[in-house]
C-alpha positions as CSV (number, residue, x, y, z in Angstrom):
1,M,-161.0,-12.4,-12.2
2,T,-160.3,-16.5,-12.9
3,N,-157.9,-17.5,-16.0
4,S,-161.9,-19.7,-17.2
5,E,-162.7,-15.5,-17.5
6,C,-159.8,-14.7,-20.0
7,I,-161.2,-15.0,-23.3
8,V,-160.2,-13.5,-26.4
9,D,-162.6,-12.7,-28.5
10,E,-162.6,-13.3,-32.9
11,K,-161.5,-9.6,-33.6
12,M,-158.3,-9.8,-31.5
13,V,-155.2,-9.9,-33.4
14,E,-154.5,-12.7,-36.1
15,K,-152.3,-15.5,-35.1
16,S,-150.2,-17.6,-36.9
17,V,-149.7,-21.2,-37.6
18,E,-147.1,-21.4,-35.1
19,N,-149.1,-21.7,-32.1
20,D,-150.6,-24.6,-33.2
21,A,-148.0,-26.4,-33.8
22,E,-147.1,-29.5,-31.8
23,N,-143.1,-29.8,-32.3
24,E,-142.7,-26.1,-31.0
25,D,-142.3,-26.1,-27.1
26,K,-145.7,-24.0,-26.1
27,T,-143.1,-22.4,-23.0
28,V,-142.4,-19.0,-24.8
29,I,-139.9,-17.8,-22.3
30,E,-136.8,-19.5,-22.8
31,L,-133.7,-18.8,-20.4
32,D,-130.0,-19.6,-21.0
33,S,-128.8,-20.5,-17.4
34,E,-125.5,-18.3,-17.8
35,N,-127.2,-15.1,-19.8
36,D,-130.4,-13.9,-19.5
37,S,-129.8,-12.7,-23.0
38,G,-130.8,-16.1,-24.2
39,T,-134.7,-15.2,-23.9
40,I,-136.4,-16.6,-27.5
41,I,-139.7,-14.9,-27.7
42,R,-142.2,-16.0,-30.3
43,I,-143.5,-14.3,-33.9
44,S,-146.9,-14.5,-32.6
45,D,-146.1,-12.7,-29.5
46,V,-144.8,-10.1,-31.5
47,L,-148.1,-9.4,-33.4
48,E,-149.5,-9.4,-30.0
49,Y,-147.6,-6.3,-29.0
50,L,-148.1,-5.1,-32.2
51,F,-152.0,-5.0,-31.0
52,C,-151.2,-3.4,-27.5
53,P,-147.4,-4.2,-25.6
54,R,-149.7,-5.0,-22.7
55,F,-150.2,-8.2,-24.2
56,I,-146.6,-9.5,-23.3
57,Y,-147.1,-8.2,-19.3
58,Y,-149.5,-10.1,-19.2
59,M,-149.4,-13.4,-20.0
60,Y,-145.9,-13.6,-19.7
61,C,-144.8,-11.0,-16.5
62,L,-148.2,-12.2,-15.0
63,D,-148.9,-15.6,-16.5
64,I,-152.5,-15.1,-17.1
65,P,-153.7,-16.7,-20.6
66,Q,-155.8,-16.0,-23.2
67,H,-157.1,-19.5,-24.2
68,E,-156.9,-18.9,-27.5
69,E,-157.7,-22.4,-27.8
70,K,-161.4,-21.0,-27.7
71,R,-161.4,-18.4,-30.3
72,F,-163.4,-19.2,-33.9
73,K,-160.4,-18.1,-35.9
74,V,-157.4,-20.2,-34.1
75,L,-159.6,-23.1,-34.7
76,K,-160.7,-21.8,-38.1
77,G,-156.7,-21.6,-39.1
78,R,-156.0,-24.9,-38.0
79,E,-158.3,-27.2,-40.5
80,V,-156.9,-24.1,-43.3
81,H,-153.4,-25.3,-42.6
82,E,-154.4,-29.2,-42.5
83,T,-156.4,-28.7,-45.7
84,R,-153.7,-26.7,-47.6
85,K,-151.1,-30.0,-47.1
86,L,-153.2,-32.0,-49.0
87,T,-155.0,-29.6,-51.9
88,N,-151.9,-27.0,-52.8
89,R,-148.6,-29.1,-53.1
90,D,-147.4,-27.7,-56.7
91,Y,-149.3,-24.7,-57.1
92,V,-146.3,-22.2,-55.8
93,R,-143.9,-23.7,-58.5
94,K,-145.8,-22.7,-61.7
95,K,-147.0,-19.2,-60.0
96,L,-144.2,-18.0,-58.5
97,N,-141.0,-19.2,-60.3
98,C,-140.4,-21.5,-57.1
99,I,-137.8,-23.7,-58.0
100,R,-138.1,-26.0,-54.4
101,K,-140.0,-25.6,-51.4
102,E,-139.5,-26.8,-47.5
103,S,-143.6,-26.3,-46.1
104,E,-144.1,-26.0,-41.9
105,V,-140.7,-25.2,-40.7
106,F,-139.2,-24.5,-37.4
107,I,-136.4,-22.3,-37.0
108,A,-135.0,-20.4,-34.8
109,S,-132.3,-17.2,-33.7
110,K,-130.6,-17.0,-30.2
111,Q,-129.2,-13.6,-32.4
112,H,-132.2,-11.8,-32.8
113,H,-134.0,-13.8,-30.0
114,I,-137.5,-14.8,-32.0
115,K,-138.2,-18.4,-33.4
116,G,-141.8,-19.4,-35.2
117,I,-142.7,-22.4,-38.2
118,V,-142.7,-20.6,-41.6
119,D,-146.2,-22.1,-43.6
120,E,-143.4,-22.5,-46.6
121,V,-140.3,-21.7,-47.4
122,L,-140.1,-20.8,-51.6
123,F,-136.7,-21.3,-52.9
124,L,-137.0,-19.0,-56.3
125,E,-135.4,-19.3,-59.5
126,D,-133.7,-15.8,-59.1
127,G,-131.0,-17.7,-56.0
128,T,-133.5,-16.0,-53.1
129,A,-136.0,-17.3,-50.4
130,A,-139.3,-16.1,-49.2
131,P,-141.8,-17.3,-46.2
132,L,-145.4,-17.8,-47.8
133,E,-148.3,-18.1,-45.0
134,Y,-151.7,-19.1,-44.8
135,K,-154.3,-16.7,-43.8
136,F,-158.2,-17.3,-42.8
137,A,-159.4,-14.0,-44.5
138,E,-160.2,-12.1,-47.3
139,Y,-157.7,-9.6,-48.8
140,K,-159.0,-6.2,-48.2
141,D,-156.8,-4.7,-50.3
142,K,-153.9,-3.8,-47.6
143,I,-151.5,-5.6,-45.9
144,F,-152.3,-5.4,-42.9
145,K,-149.3,-4.2,-40.1
146,T,-149.1,-7.2,-37.9
147,Y,-149.7,-10.0,-41.2
148,K,-146.2,-7.2,-42.5
149,F,-144.1,-8.4,-39.6
150,Q,-144.8,-11.7,-39.4
151,L,-143.9,-12.3,-42.3
152,V,-140.3,-9.7,-42.0
153,L,-140.1,-11.8,-39.0
154,Q,-140.2,-15.1,-41.0
155,A,-137.9,-13.8,-43.7
156,L,-135.4,-12.7,-41.0
157,L,-135.6,-16.4,-39.3
158,I,-135.1,-17.3,-43.2
159,R,-131.9,-15.5,-44.2
160,E,-130.2,-16.0,-41.2
161,N,-130.8,-20.0,-41.1
162,Y,-130.6,-20.5,-44.8
163,N,-127.3,-18.5,-45.6
164,I,-129.4,-16.8,-48.5
165,K,-130.8,-13.2,-49.5
166,V,-134.8,-12.8,-49.0
167,N,-136.1,-9.5,-50.0
168,R,-139.8,-10.5,-50.2
169,A,-142.1,-12.8,-48.8
170,Y,-146.2,-14.1,-50.0
171,I,-149.9,-13.9,-47.7
172,C,-152.2,-16.6,-49.3
173,F,-155.7,-15.1,-48.5
174,T,-158.3,-18.3,-48.2
175,R,-161.5,-16.2,-47.8
176,S,-160.4,-14.6,-51.3
177,N,-160.3,-17.9,-53.6
178,S,-156.8,-18.2,-52.1
179,L,-155.9,-14.9,-53.6
180,V,-151.4,-14.5,-53.2
181,K,-150.1,-11.7,-52.5
182,E,-146.3,-10.4,-53.0
183,M,-145.3,-8.0,-50.0
184,G,-141.5,-6.5,-50.8
185,I,-139.2,-6.8,-47.8
186,T,-136.4,-3.4,-47.5
187,N,-133.5,-3.5,-44.5
188,S,-135.3,-0.7,-43.2
189,D,-138.0,-4.0,-42.1
190,F,-136.0,-5.9,-40.9
191,K,-134.0,-3.0,-38.9
192,K,-137.8,-2.1,-37.5
193,A,-138.4,-6.0,-36.3
194,E,-135.4,-6.1,-34.9
195,K,-135.9,-2.9,-32.3
196,I,-139.7,-4.0,-31.6
197,I,-138.0,-7.8,-30.3
198,E,-135.8,-5.6,-28.1
199,E,-138.4,-4.1,-26.9
200,I,-140.5,-7.6,-25.8
201,V,-137.5,-8.6,-24.3
202,E,-136.8,-5.7,-22.1
203,I,-140.1,-5.7,-21.4
204,V,-140.1,-10.0,-20.0
205,Q,-136.6,-9.8,-18.5
206,K,-137.3,-6.7,-16.6
207,G,-141.1,-6.9,-16.0
208,L,-141.6,-3.5,-17.4
209,Y,-146.0,-1.8,-18.0
210,P,-145.3,-0.8,-20.9
211,K,-147.8,1.9,-22.1
212,T,-151.3,0.7,-23.0
213,S,-152.6,0.6,-27.5
214,R,-153.1,4.1,-29.0
215,S,-156.8,2.8,-29.7
216,S,-159.4,2.5,-26.9
217,R,-161.6,0.6,-29.6
218,K,-159.2,-2.7,-29.1
219,C,-159.7,-2.6,-26.0
220,V,-163.4,-2.8,-25.7
221,D,-163.3,-6.7,-26.6
222,C,-160.1,-7.6,-24.7
223,C,-159.5,-10.2,-22.5
224,Y,-157.7,-8.3,-19.9
225,R,-160.1,-5.0,-19.8
226,N,-160.9,-5.9,-16.2
227,I,-157.6,-5.4,-15.2
228,C,-156.1,-3.1,-17.0
229,V,-155.4,0.0,-15.4
């Protein structure tokens, strides 16, 4: 199987804009020369892990890429993020009690071994902050697990880097007339996210071969299905 054949179908897990940003280091794994615990992963790696833990093994232990740049949703997502720069400058200030915001913020944490780009960091009237993520998707009456943990990880980075309380996050569903939904974040959510990061770092550092996803339906469209045993 050649790398060019390893293409992910559009049904695969949603990716955040940090995959596409030019100013983010494309090398996912960064090793501290003095200590391997300096490994840094991307938020998008966590989303892949949630889809199936073996994605991490194939991508970063065997170095077999997905070529996600060929996927429709990733390409369309880039267009959405470029468009909203021009069309959504001030609405959050009015609807979400936002007093100021920062856009496309790259932040990282050596302590938590994670890095990523937050679409918007909102600073709210009550003295807290919140991430806002744009999704090229329709709202389906629930917030999917991958969306939730993407926002929790962004909140974790914001809390550490800005030294500010973060107890909520927002998602803008661009295919539902830019509907914005609020999601609460608890200390339990942060602890679960930290545990997932630890599991991913262990796979990368030790070359562990993890169990596959519990859902065989995910295997049908998986780009690694021909080599996964």
